[in-house]
C-alpha positions in Angstrom: 34.5 19.6 33.3 32.8 22.9 33.9 29.2 23.3 34.9 28.3 24.8 31.5 29.8 21.7 29.7 27.9 19.4 32.1 24.7 21.2 31.5 25.1 21.1 27.7 25.9 17.4 27.9 22.7 16.8 29.9 20.5 18.9 27.6 21.7 17.0 24.6 21.0 13.6 26.2 18.1 11.6 24.7 17.7 9.8 28.0 17.1 13.2 29.7 14.5 14.3 27.2 12.7 10.9 27.4 12.6 11.3 31.2 11.3 14.9 30.8 8.6 13.8 28.4 7.5 11.0 30.6 7.4 13.3 33.6 5.2 15.7 31.6 2.9 12.9 30.6 2.6 11.7 34.2 1.9 15.2 35.5 -0.8 15.7 32.8 -2.5 12.4 33.5 -2.2 12.2 37.2 -2.2 15.9 38.3 -4.3 17.6 35.7 -6.5 14.6 34.8 -5.7 14.7 31.1 -8.0 12.2 29.4 -5.8 9.3 28.1 -6.5 5.6 28.2 -4.8 4.0 31.3 -3.6 1.1 29.2 -1.9 3.5 26.7 -0.5 5.6 29.7 1.2 2.5 31.2 2.5 1.4 27.9 4.2 4.8 27.3 5.6 4.9 30.8 6.9 1.3 30.5 8.5 2.1 27.1 10.2 5.2 28.4 11.5 3.3 31.4 12.8 0.5 29.3 14.6 2.9 27.0 16.2 4.8 29.9 17.3 1.6 31.7 18.5 0.0 28.4 20.6 3.0 27.5 22.0 3.1 31.0 23.1 -0.5 30.7 24.8 0.3 27.4 26.5 3.3 29.0 27.8 1.1 31.9 29.1 -1.5 29.5 30.8 1.2 27.5 32.4 2.7 30.6 33.6 -0.7 31.7 35.1 -1.4 28.3 36.8 2.0 28.2 38.2 1.4 31.7 39.5 -2.1 30.6 41.2 -0.6 27.6 43.0 2.0 29.7 44.0 -0.6 32.2 45.4 -2.8 29.4 47.3 0.2 28.0 48.8 1.0 31.4 50.0 -2.6 31.8 51.6 -2.6 28.4 53.4 0.7 29.2 54.7 -0.7 32.5 56.1 -3.8 30.7 58.2 -1.6 28.4 
């Protein structure tokens, strides 16, 4: 996979954009003292982290399932 393809894959990732938006919110609130309720701030951050980690868990499960399918296919080819 080339660098350009990897960059395109990252830039089309929803997890990436949620992380970017969360980072911007944190910078605005902590660094630039943007006036937002602290309770709302932590709810948004927690929601973003939950989404990112949830999607990561789904990606891991999908990768394991794909690996298992490939392993099963290789075993069937060896038996023939």
